[in-house]
Backbone as a chain_set.jsonl record, in Angstrom:
{"seq": "MNKSLLLVLIPILIFGCLAERDYIVESDYSYRGKFRRYKTFDFMSTSDTVGYNGLSDSMIRDEIMRRLESQGYRFDKDKPSMLIIYTVFGDDLKFRGFDQMDLEYWDEKYSLIAEYDDELAKIDEADYNKVNYELKQGTLLIDFVDSKTHSVIWQGYASGLFDDANFFSKDIKYAVRSILNKYKLVAYNEKL", "coords": {"N": [[-19.87, -15.916, -42.26], [-19.113, -13.399, -40.592], [-20.891, -13.653, -38.868], [-20.428, -15.942, -37.229], [-17.891, -15.399, -36.162], [-19.03, -13.171, -34.222], [-20.727, -14.647, -32.877], [-18.784, -15.888, -30.982], [-17.144, -14.461, -30.042], [-18.765, -12.332, -28.59], [-19.743, -13.752, -26.08], [-17.226, -14.441, -24.993], [-16.271, -11.654, -24.458], [-18.493, -10.908, -22.77], [-18.038, -12.539, -20.345], [-15.414, -12.006, -19.705], [-15.818, -9.44, -18.746], [-17.794, -10.131, -16.567], [-15.887, -11.229, -14.738], [-13.809, -9.544, -14.108], [-12.833, -7.605, -11.233], [-14.428, -4.833, -9.056], [-12.05, -3.382, -7.158], [-11.016, -1.887, -3.945], [-8.504, 0.462, -3.529], [-6.392, 2.11, -1.695], [-4.511, 4.426, 0.319], [-3.375, 5.888, 3.443], [-2.048, 8.607, 5.298], [0.646, 9.859, 7.998], [0.969, 12.925, 9.092], [3.152, 14.093, 10.551], [5.172, 12.385, 9.719], [8.525, 11.692, 8.783], [9.505, 12.128, 6.012], [11.589, 12.602, 4.331], [13.759, 11.953, 5.851], [13.714, 8.97, 5.65], [15.426, 6.272, 4.41], [16.104, 3.536, 4.377], [15.197, 0.222, 5.21], [13.591, -2.25, 6.87], [11.95, -5.492, 7.529], [9.128, -6.499, 9.877], [8.549, -9.021, 11.405], [5.677, -10.707, 10.878], [2.757, -12.863, 11.518], [0.859, -13.486, 10.823], [-0.302, -13.703, 8.062], [1.205, -15.732, 6.677], [0.232, -18.919, 5.802], [-2.77, -18.184, 5.139], [-4.934, -18.897, 2.792], [-3.018, -20.594, 1.528], [-1.443, -18.269, 0.982], [2.084, -17.012, 0.436], [4.219, -15.618, 2.033], [6.799, -15.025, 1.501], [6.188, -14.133, -1.253], [4.827, -11.832, -0.849], [6.806, -10.067, 0.324], [9.285, -10.101, -1.137], [8.198, -8.786, -3.423], [7.422, -6.298, -2.211], [9.484, -5.512, -1.439], [11.417, -5.395, -3.68], [10.202, -3.194, -5.13], [10.559, -0.796, -3.103], [13.25, -1.005, -3.421], [13.527, -0.025, -6.101], [12.914, 2.446, -5.884], [14.739, 3.856, -4.617], [15.335, 3.119, -1.853], [16.72, 1.183, 0.745], [17.693, -2.242, 1.656], [18.322, -2.646, 4.875], [18.755, -4.369, 7.849], [20.125, -3.507, 10.507], [19.949, -0.984, 10.805], [17.243, 0.078, 10.163], [15.575, 3.223, 8.893], [12.521, 2.791, 8.307], [10.299, 0.413, 9.313], [8.65, -2.234, 8.152], [5.157, -3.402, 8.052], [2.774, -5.95, 7.178], [-0.038, -7.504, 6.423], [-2.74, -10.217, 5.735], [-5.913, -10.149, 5.866], [-8.375, -12.396, 6.751], [-11.058, -12.047, 7.14], [-13.955, -9.877, 6.219], [-13.739, -6.571, 7.201], [-14.152, -3.247, 8.95], [-13.05, -0.211, 8.349], [-11.141, 2.531, 8.908], [-10.127, 5.271, 6.924], [-8.498, 8.089, 5.637], [-9.252, 11.08, 3.731], [-6.972, 12.545, 2.038], [-4.654, 15.054, 1.084], [-2.604, 14.168, -1.881], [0.526, 12.415, -0.985], [3.005, 13.303, -2.22], [2.285, 15.851, -2.569], [2.039, 16.866, -0.465], [4.686, 16.432, 1.05], [6.031, 18.067, -0.99], [5.173, 20.596, -0.37], [5.12, 20.889, 2.308], [6.739, 19.382, 3.949], [8.666, 19.887, 5.479], [8.404, 22.476, 7.111], [6.03, 21.074, 8.902], [7.904, 19.377, 10.565], [8.184, 20.545, 13.008], [6.313, 20.384, 15.516], [4.617, 22.996, 16.528], [4.811, 24.499, 14.082], [3.122, 22.443, 12.763], [0.455, 22.867, 13.953], [-0.055, 24.86, 12.444], [-0.863, 24.634, 9.996], [-3.39, 24.718, 7.875], [-4.438, 22.696, 5.985], [-3.622, 20.082, 6.893], [-5.305, 18.368, 7.812], [-7.005, 15.498, 8.981], [-9.605, 13.862, 7.045], [-12.183, 11.636, 7.667], [-12.771, 8.806, 6.334], [-15.04, 6.21, 6.132], [-14.753, 2.374, 5.442], [-15.507, -0.224, 4.074], [-14.116, -3.204, 4.233], [-13.284, -6.233, 2.165], [-13.157, -9.819, 2.717], [-9.478, -10.738, 2.586], [-8.426, -8.716, 2.263], [-5.184, -6.9, 1.724], [-2.687, -5.402, 3.571], [-0.65, -2.649, 4.092], [1.832, -1.393, 6.129], [3.94, 1.167, 6.691], [6.278, 2.332, 9.066], [7.636, 4.331, 11.609], [10.819, 3.967, 12.668], [12.178, 4.834, 14.758], [9.929, 6.408, 16.275], [8.156, 4.608, 16.429], [5.721, 4.978, 15.419], [3.084, 4.854, 12.643], [3.713, 5.602, 9.719], [2.581, 5.392, 7.058], [0.418, 4.249, 5.189], [-1.415, 1.372, 3.478], [-3.735, -0.085, 1.494], [-5.158, -3.073, -0.248], [-8.454, -4.25, -1.036], [-10.263, -7.067, -1.256], [-8.879, -8.637, -2.878], [-7.646, -11.491, -2.845], [-9.706, -13.007, -2.25], [-10.771, -15.565, -2.712], [-10.009, -18.886, -3.257], [-8.683, -19.08, -5.565], [-6.102, -17.854, -6.701], [-3.098, -16.347, -8.207], [0.634, -15.745, -8.49], [1.078, -13.769, -9.983], [-1.396, -12.342, -9.066], [-1.02, -11.411, -6.527], [1.654, -9.744, -7.028], [0.183, -7.979, -8.557], [-1.099, -6.552, -6.322], [0.252, -5.721, -4.293], [1.653, -3.799, -5.73], [-0.214, -2.43, -6.879], [-0.792, -1.312, -4.472], [1.569, 0.164, -3.563], [1.824, 1.784, -5.684], [0.441, 4.254, -4.715], [2.27, 5.487, -3.212], [4.813, 7.131, -3.721], [6.904, 8.446, -3.194], [10.243, 8.73, -3.23], [13.371, 7.62, -2.179], [15.179, 10.127, -0.399], [18.133, 11.728, -0.835], [21.035, 13.382, -0.227], [23.037, 14.167, -1.122], [22.265, 14.582, -4.036]], "CA": [[-18.762, -15.872, -41.391], [-18.93, -12.354, -39.485], [-22.142, -13.823, -37.314], [-20.366, -17.238, -36.487], [-17.14, -14.917, -35.369], [-19.566, -12.511, -33.405], [-21.045, -15.243, -31.602], [-17.882, -16.519, -30.28], [-16.517, -13.073, -29.638], [-19.499, -11.804, -27.51], [-19.81, -14.54, -24.579], [-15.999, -14.245, -24.094], [-16.493, -10.502, -23.662], [-19.358, -10.768, -21.483], [-17.246, -13.177, -19.369], [-14.266, -11.378, -19.048], [-16.362, -8.494, -17.978], [-18.178, -10.901, -15.411], [-14.947, -11.904, -14.206], [-13.468, -8.081, -13.277], [-13.832, -7.565, -9.693], [-13.869, -3.74, -8.279], [-11.29, -3.283, -6.078], [-10.716, -1.028, -3.258], [-7.243, 0.522, -3.329], [-6.185, 3.228, -1.199], [-3.469, 4.9, 1.168], [-3.374, 7.201, 3.854], [-0.207, 8.638, 5.816], [0.73, 10.714, 8.82], [1.383, 14.073, 9.103], [4.111, 13.682, 10.995], [5.942, 11.371, 9.151], [9.887, 12.727, 8.755], [9.736, 11.672, 4.953], [12.583, 12.705, 3.843], [14.539, 11.043, 6.414], [13.648, 7.737, 5.387], [16.146, 5.993, 3.574], [16.285, 2.054, 4.741], [13.906, -0.353, 5.603], [13.634, -3.666, 7.217], [10.49, -5.645, 7.829], [8.698, -6.858, 10.958], [7.768, -10.458, 11.048], [4.056, -11.141, 11.055], [2.398, -14.524, 11.526], [-0.834, -13.765, 10.311], [-0.209, -13.431, 6.447], [1.677, -17.315, 6.597], [-1.217, -20.011, 5.575], [-3.6, -17.9, 4.469], [-5.19, -19.479, 1.677], [-1.661, -20.752, 1.044], [-0.321, -17.192, 0.445], [3.262, -17.056, 0.649], [5.021, -14.367, 2.992], [8.204, -14.439, 0.68], [5.933, -13.401, -2.463], [4.837, -10.354, -0.633], [7.769, -9.433, 1.018], [10.136, -10.083, -1.669], [7.689, -7.471, -4.135], [7.575, -5.455, -1.587], [11.317, -5.096, -1.415], [11.79, -5.038, -5.384], [9.517, -1.902, -4.807], [11.246, -0.064, -2.214], [14.367, -0.889, -3.897], [13.131, 0.817, -7.414], [12.018, 3.91, -5.235], [15.867, 4.344, -3.743], [15.404, 2.692, -0.036], [18.209, 0.099, 1.02], [16.984, -2.995, 2.793], [19.329, -2.336, 6.076], [18.385, -5.105, 8.823], [20.726, -3.218, 11.214], [19.661, -0.122, 11.174], [16.713, 0.813, 9.216], [14.366, 3.984, 9.05], [11.371, 2.293, 8.648], [9.827, -1.076, 8.944], [7.304, -2.882, 7.15], [4.288, -4.624, 8.237], [1.8, -6.481, 6.002], [-1.253, -8.65, 6.542], [-3.807, -10.672, 4.626], [-6.883, -10.013, 6.288], [-9.213, -13.179, 6.211], [-12.56, -11.546, 7.038], [-14.402, -8.767, 5.792], [-13.863, -5.766, 7.946], [-14.745, -2.076, 8.639], [-11.784, -0.015, 8.216], [-11.147, 3.955, 8.89], [-9.267, 5.68, 6.084], [-8.342, 9.325, 5.782], [-9.107, 11.496, 2.826], [-5.757, 13.843, 2.449], [-3.861, 15.448, -0.344], [-1.619, 13.922, -2.114], [1.245, 12.584, -0.212], [3.741, 14.218, -3.027], [1.917, 17.583, -2.659], [2.224, 17.35, 0.92], [6.146, 15.976, 1.013], [7.263, 19.155, -1.43], [5.124, 21.901, 0.375], [4.986, 21.2, 3.86], [7.173, 18.522, 4.963], [9.951, 20.411, 6.053], [7.676, 23.068, 7.967], [5.812, 20.13, 9.677], [8.769, 19.077, 11.106], [7.902, 21.017, 14.039], [4.896, 20.175, 16.081], [3.846, 24.166, 16.572], [4.32, 24.742, 13.141], [2.213, 21.672, 11.994], [-0.655, 23.014, 13.785], [-0.886, 26.164, 11.55], [-1.052, 24.195, 8.523], [-4.731, 24.246, 7.711], [-4.664, 21.643, 4.835], [-3.219, 19.223, 7.448], [-6.594, 17.531, 8.585], [-7.427, 13.974, 8.373], [-10.706, 13.782, 6.799], [-12.311, 10.269, 8.1], [-13.618, 8.051, 5.11], [-15.083, 4.791, 6.322], [-14.487, 1.086, 4.062], [-16.062, -1.841, 4.419], [-13.382, -3.852, 3.07], [-13.573, -7.631, 1.77], [-12.071, -10.803, 2.878], [-8.829, -11.105, 1.351], [-7.429, -7.485, 2.25], [-3.772, -6.671, 1.996], [-2.46, -4.102, 4.133], [0.984, -2.545, 4.311], [2.143, -0.359, 7.111], [5.361, 1.795, 6.965], [6.276, 2.292, 10.802], [8.938, 5.425, 11.834], [11.791, 2.935, 13.312], [12.334, 5.691, 16.021], [8.97, 6.523, 16.85], [7.262, 3.686, 16.187], [4.359, 5.14, 14.622], [2.695, 4.549, 11.662], [3.55, 7.06, 9.072], [2.118, 5.248, 6.012], [-0.465, 2.584, 5.548], [-1.586, 1.285, 1.788], [-4.666, -1.359, 1.16], [-6.254, -3.29, -1.428], [-9.916, -4.597, -0.603], [-11.007, -8.373, -1.99], [-7.453, -9.283, -3.889], [-7.456, -12.987, -2.249], [-11.056, -13.564, -1.46], [-11.127, -16.677, -3.201], [-8.921, -19.584, -3.386], [-7.693, -19.268, -6.834], [-4.948, -16.937, -6.825], [-1.761, -16.596, -8.265], [1.47, -14.903, -7.926], [0.848, -12.134, -10.501], [-2.197, -11.438, -8.369], [0.365, -11.216, -5.262], [2.403, -9.074, -7.224], [-0.658, -6.763, -8.835], [-1.724, -6.347, -5.313], [1.728, -5.045, -3.919], [1.698, -2.907, -6.87], [-1.322, -1.161, -6.466], [-0.844, -0.383, -3.253], [2.443, 0.733, -3.188], [1.738, 3.064, -7.013], [-0.101, 5.216, -3.9], [3.789, 5.733, -2.51], [5.795, 7.786, -4.602], [8.108, 9.149, -2.976], [11.85, 8.103, -3.797], [14.263, 8.013, -0.711], [15.834, 11.46, -0.452], [19.273, 11.812, -1.042], [21.454, 14.505, 0.412], [24.169, 14.013, -2.639], [22.088, 14.706, -5.147]], "C": [[-18.536, -15.108, -40.139], [-19.666, -13.183, -38.218], [-21.603, -14.724, -36.355], [-19.089, -16.408, -35.355], [-17.939, -13.942, -33.665], [-20.155, -13.363, -32.085], [-20.081, -16.095, -30.534], [-17.51, -15.245, -29.804], [-17.509, -12.845, -28.236], [-19.458, -12.768, -26.236], [-18.309, -14.542, -24.191], [-15.851, -12.878, -23.64], [-16.88, -10.308, -22.708], [-18.776, -11.484, -20.135], [-16.218, -12.839, -18.7], [-14.675, -10.16, -18.343], [-16.565, -8.786, -16.652], [-16.622, -10.878, -14.191], [-14.191, -10.63, -13.504], [-14.453, -7.933, -11.92], [-13.342, -5.921, -9.215], [-12.954, -3.999, -6.819], [-11.19, -1.875, -5.091], [-9.353, -0.611, -3.07], [-6.761, 1.588, -2.917], [-4.601, 3.714, -0.068], [-3.954, 6.006, 2.209], [-1.583, 7.631, 4.615], [-0.297, 10.129, 6.921], [1.315, 12.345, 8.644], [2.51, 14.819, 9.543], [5.372, 12.719, 10.809], [7.412, 12.103, 8.78], [10.22, 11.989, 6.988], [10.74, 11.286, 4.509], [13.935, 12.279, 4.455], [14.478, 9.772, 6.158], [14.418, 7.131, 3.997], [16.582, 4.312, 3.534], [15.245, 1.52, 5.089], [14.465, -2.076, 6.156], [11.877, -3.982, 7.261], [10.237, -6.451, 9.125], [8.304, -8.188, 10.737], [6.206, -10.178, 11.738], [3.862, -12.489, 10.748], [1.514, -14.491, 10.872], [-1.064, -13.773, 8.559], [0.13, -15.178, 6.154], [0.242, -18.049, 6.699], [-2.29, -19.267, 5.533], [-3.896, -18.115, 3.33], [-3.571, -20.158, 0.775], [-0.687, -19.683, 0.595], [0.801, -17.14, 0.674], [3.695, -15.727, 1.097], [5.995, -13.794, 1.723], [7.7, -13.796, -0.765], [5.788, -12.028, -2.278], [6.165, -9.707, -0.42], [8.997, -9.355, -0.056], [9.462, -9.114, -3.028], [7.623, -6.252, -3.282], [9.423, -4.44, -1.706], [11.879, -4.588, -2.764], [11.603, -3.711, -5.295], [9.993, -0.683, -4.725], [12.522, 0.492, -3.088], [14.809, 0.221, -5.161], [13.475, 2.072, -7.133], [13.474, 4.334, -4.696], [16.278, 4.167, -2.438], [16.288, 1.371, -0.38], [17.296, -0.85, 1.95], [18.361, -3.177, 4.036], [18.323, -3.52, 7.144], [19.217, -4.39, 10.413], [20.154, -2.034, 11.718], [18.66, 1.091, 10.344], [15.54, 2.098, 9.847], [13.319, 3.94, 9.314], [11.173, 1.03, 8.834], [8.342, -1.391, 8.606], [6.563, -3.621, 7.694], [3.283, -4.995, 7.208], [1.218, -7.283, 6.757], [-2.075, -8.679, 5.701], [-5.101, -10.712, 5.675], [-8.387, -11.422, 6.053], [-10.669, -13.104, 6.428], [-12.777, -10.461, 6.727], [-14.399, -7.761, 7.163], [-14.209, -4.089, 7.78], [-13.238, -1.47, 8.935], [-11.994, 1.638, 8.273], [-10.171, 4.495, 8.074], [-9.294, 7.202, 6.345], [-8.244, 9.648, 3.97], [-8.203, 12.887, 2.673], [-5.421, 13.99, 1.21], [-2.934, 14.736, -0.513], [-0.441, 13.843, -1.373], [2.622, 13.662, -1.215], [3.891, 15.48, -2.972], [2.509, 17.875, -1.423], [3.873, 17.385, 1.266], [6.569, 17.581, 0.265], [6.551, 20.311, -0.848], [5.27, 22.162, 1.727], [5.688, 20.314, 4.484], [7.963, 18.869, 5.886], [9.533, 21.426, 7.277], [7.125, 22.133, 9.111], [6.581, 19.417, 10.314], [8.72, 19.302, 12.536], [6.592, 21.125, 14.586], [4.112, 22.018, 16.201], [4.056, 24.385, 15.346], [3.225, 23.794, 12.36], [0.695, 21.998, 12.462], [-1.142, 24.219, 13.494], [-1.371, 25.706, 10.17], [-2.538, 23.408, 8.424], [-4.718, 23.215, 7.019], [-4.148, 20.387, 5.828], [-4.297, 18.734, 8.527], [-7.082, 16.266, 8.129], [-9.054, 13.864, 8.421], [-11.094, 12.208, 6.942], [-13.25, 9.802, 6.858], [-13.836, 6.515, 5.862], [-15.229, 3.556, 5.344], [-15.318, 0.09, 4.632], [-15.155, -2.892, 3.257], [-13.419, -5.576, 3.254], [-12.364, -8.321, 2.556], [-11.012, -10.65, 1.834], [-7.799, -9.561, 1.494], [-6.174, -7.441, 2.217], [-3.344, -5.39, 2.555], [-1.166, -3.76, 4.539], [1.185, -1.506, 5.01], [3.841, 0.303, 6.753], [5.571, 2.481, 8.703], [7.473, 2.979, 11.013], [9.647, 4.286, 12.878], [11.982, 3.839, 14.577], [11.227, 5.657, 17.035], [7.824, 5.836, 17.31], [6.024, 3.542, 16.084], [4.588, 5.124, 13.347], [2.983, 5.938, 10.972], [2.934, 7.137, 7.399], [1.218, 4.178, 5.624], [-1.46, 2.857, 3.925], [-2.249, -0.034, 2.165], [-5.34, -1.395, 0.367], [-7.182, -4.162, -0.653], [-9.639, -6.154, -1.339], [-9.973, -9.042, -2.693], [-7.811, -10.648, -3.934], [-8.453, -13.388, -1.455], [-11.485, -14.75, -2.067], [-9.632, -17.508, -2.694], [-7.955, -19.826, -4.468], [-7.419, -17.686, -7.24], [-3.774, -17.342, -7.514], [-0.575, -15.564, -7.852], [1.548, -13.677, -8.777], [-0.074, -11.631, -9.567], [-1.7, -10.871, -7.039], [1.083, -9.623, -6.089], [1.309, -7.548, -7.495], [-1.149, -5.788, -7.295], [-0.806, -5.112, -4.426], [1.836, -3.803, -4.803], [1.0, -2.032, -6.721], [-1.16, -0.672, -5.314], [0.024, 0.347, -2.921], [2.97, 1.856, -4.602], [0.959, 4.298, -5.683], [1.19, 6.137, -3.277], [4.455, 6.142, -3.401], [6.895, 8.364, -4.383], [9.706, 8.063, -3.012], [12.435, 8.399, -2.411], [15.202, 9.447, -1.448], [17.376, 10.852, -0.387], [19.968, 12.996, -0.914], [22.495, 14.994, -0.981], [23.952, 14.549, -4.108], [22.129, 16.124, -6.003]], "O": [[-18.079, -15.525, -39.075], [-19.264, -13.338, -37.065], [-21.87, -14.701, -35.153], [-19.117, -16.58, -34.137], [-17.553, -14.027, -32.499], [-20.143, -13.076, -30.888], [-20.462, -16.756, -29.568], [-17.812, -15.23, -28.61], [-17.139, -13.107, -27.091], [-18.986, -12.2, -25.251], [-18.103, -14.652, -22.982], [-15.353, -12.718, -22.526], [-16.293, -9.771, -21.769], [-19.03, -11.041, -19.014], [-15.954, -13.124, -17.532], [-13.995, -9.782, -17.389], [-16.006, -8.228, -15.708], [-16.604, -10.505, -13.019], [-13.977, -10.737, -12.296], [-15.638, -8.011, -11.597], [-12.15, -5.68, -9.022], [-13.209, -4.629, -5.793], [-11.316, -0.794, -5.666], [-8.781, -1.396, -2.313], [-6.574, 2.358, -3.859], [-3.719, 2.861, 0.034], [-4.773, 6.873, 1.908], [-0.466, 7.134, 4.469], [-1.009, 11.12, 6.758], [2.229, 12.584, 7.855], [2.844, 15.917, 9.098], [6.271, 12.433, 11.599], [7.279, 13.281, 8.449], [11.251, 11.327, 6.872], [11.044, 10.122, 4.248], [14.992, 12.233, 3.827], [15.515, 9.243, 6.558], [14.117, 7.418, 2.838], [17.362, 3.919, 2.667], [14.261, 2.223, 5.319], [15.441, -2.756, 5.841], [10.924, -3.215, 7.117], [11.196, -7.13, 9.493], [7.643, -8.405, 9.721], [5.831, -9.618, 12.768], [4.527, -13.174, 9.97], [1.222, -15.485, 10.208], [-2.188, -13.868, 8.065], [-0.656, -15.829, 5.466], [-0.647, -17.786, 7.508], [-3.155, -19.914, 6.123], [-3.16, -17.551, 2.521], [-3.303, -20.068, -0.423], [0.411, -19.853, 0.065], [0.722, -17.316, 1.89], [3.45, -14.753, 0.386], [6.012, -12.693, 1.172], [8.464, -13.092, -1.424], [6.258, -11.148, -2.999], [6.481, -8.752, -1.13], [9.784, -8.441, 0.19], [10.357, -8.659, -3.74], [7.806, -5.165, -3.83], [10.012, -3.381, -1.925], [12.614, -3.613, -2.919], [12.574, -2.956, -5.351], [10.017, 0.228, -5.552], [12.834, 1.643, -3.393], [15.794, 0.951, -5.278], [14.174, 2.779, -7.86], [13.38, 5.458, -4.202], [17.213, 4.745, -1.883], [16.453, 0.771, -1.442], [16.439, -0.466, 2.745], [19.29, -3.947, 3.797], [17.102, -3.376, 7.085], [18.793, -4.873, 11.463], [19.854, -1.947, 12.908], [18.904, 2.252, 10.015], [14.868, 2.009, 10.874], [12.8, 4.617, 10.202], [12.113, 0.358, 8.412], [7.265, -0.832, 8.815], [7.058, -4.71, 7.987], [3.032, -4.149, 6.35], [1.784, -7.807, 7.716], [-2.372, -7.747, 4.953], [-5.017, -11.705, 6.397], [-9.261, -11.238, 5.207], [-11.438, -13.956, 5.98], [-11.811, -9.711, 6.87], [-15.027, -8.147, 8.149], [-14.498, -3.64, 6.671], [-12.394, -2.074, 9.597], [-12.992, 2.075, 7.7], [-9.057, 4.193, 8.502], [-10.057, 7.616, 7.217], [-7.614, 9.0, 3.135], [-8.557, 14.004, 3.05], [-5.775, 13.237, 0.303], [-2.233, 14.462, 0.461], [-0.042, 14.926, -0.943], [3.031, 14.71, -0.715], [4.886, 16.182, -3.156], [3.278, 18.811, -1.204], [4.298, 18.426, 1.767], [7.367, 18.281, 0.888], [7.317, 21.269, -0.744], [5.48, 23.248, 2.266], [5.443, 20.243, 5.688], [8.039, 18.317, 6.984], [10.147, 21.33, 8.34], [7.617, 22.28, 10.229], [5.953, 18.506, 10.854], [9.134, 18.434, 13.304], [5.793, 21.939, 14.124], [2.927, 22.082, 15.875], [2.901, 24.687, 15.046], [2.532, 24.268, 11.461], [-0.249, 21.63, 11.762], [-2.18, 24.72, 13.928], [-2.123, 26.325, 9.417], [-2.86, 22.248, 8.678], [-5.228, 22.37, 7.755], [-4.426, 19.363, 5.203], [-4.17, 18.72, 9.752], [-7.514, 16.057, 6.995], [-9.708, 13.795, 9.462], [-10.343, 11.438, 6.343], [-14.283, 10.379, 6.517], [-12.877, 5.784, 6.111], [-15.908, 3.796, 4.346], [-15.595, -0.118, 5.814], [-15.358, -3.211, 2.085], [-13.564, -6.103, 4.357], [-11.262, -7.901, 2.908], [-11.233, -10.488, 0.634], [-6.711, -9.391, 0.945], [-5.812, -8.305, 3.015], [-3.656, -4.342, 1.99], [-0.55, -4.507, 5.3], [0.689, -0.481, 4.542], [4.784, -0.477, 6.612], [4.666, 3.12, 9.238], [8.488, 2.378, 10.659], [8.991, 3.809, 13.804], [11.861, 3.164, 15.6], [11.281, 5.179, 18.168], [6.925, 6.122, 18.101], [5.295, 2.601, 16.397], [5.678, 5.275, 12.794], [2.663, 7.049, 11.397], [2.794, 8.128, 6.683], [1.601, 3.049, 5.931], [-1.953, 3.87, 3.43], [-1.727, -0.904, 2.862], [-6.074, -0.492, -0.034], [-6.754, -4.781, 0.321], [-8.62, -6.221, -2.027], [-10.27, -10.148, -3.143], [-8.282, -11.079, -4.986], [-8.363, -13.93, -0.354], [-12.684, -14.999, -1.945], [-8.64, -17.095, -2.093], [-6.891, -20.445, -4.46], [-8.07, -16.785, -7.768], [-3.398, -18.513, -7.482], [-0.77, -14.681, -7.016], [2.041, -12.641, -8.332], [0.198, -10.522, -9.107], [-2.129, -9.792, -6.631], [0.896, -8.523, -5.569], [1.453, -6.453, -6.951], [-1.461, -4.598, -7.285], [-1.15, -3.988, -4.062], [2.185, -2.759, -4.251], [1.366, -0.889, -6.45], [-1.414, 0.52, -5.141], [-0.229, 1.234, -2.105], [4.012, 2.509, -4.652], [1.111, 5.452, -6.083], [1.059, 7.312, -2.932], [4.821, 5.217, -4.126], [7.73, 8.739, -5.205], [9.888, 6.864, -2.803], [12.02, 9.282, -1.66], [15.669, 9.635, -2.571], [17.688, 9.736, 0.031], [19.462, 13.879, -1.606], [22.514, 16.068, -1.583], [24.757, 14.84, -4.993], [21.917, 16.119, -7.216]]}, "num_chains": 1, "name": "protein.A"}
């Protein structure tokens, strides 16, 4: 009986391992971001995501909104401090990212000093060490943009998550959560 059970379990385990994919999930940020000042957000409309393999804009938008609100950010169409843009790329692409210190460490140690351009230049750790990635079809890119400067302050990306026609809402949630797990900052509140 033990041999029968093994004959059933081994193929299941092998196929389960083969079905698992390797994903690149990374993020980068701008040393000029004023992360302690961001409390509200809104979305910039994009048409690139709609219609990609039947992917639903509302699923991505809702998951981003749920996550940011759980971190203390408020949705505000009238006066957002951050604008959110997201896109799913239909083709493979070459992408330049950066190897940087953790955003939380940067925010804790340097963010107040770095608000002044002359001080930012004095911080040796504020280097952008380039990393080149080859991202697969179906890469989801999420950008946070400072609404005043219109500069990208943070971006997260997950490669190849939607590279075939067989995806489900759980895949979208997984992709967004994987990316936003890289953005651990909470909205700064002076009253706390």
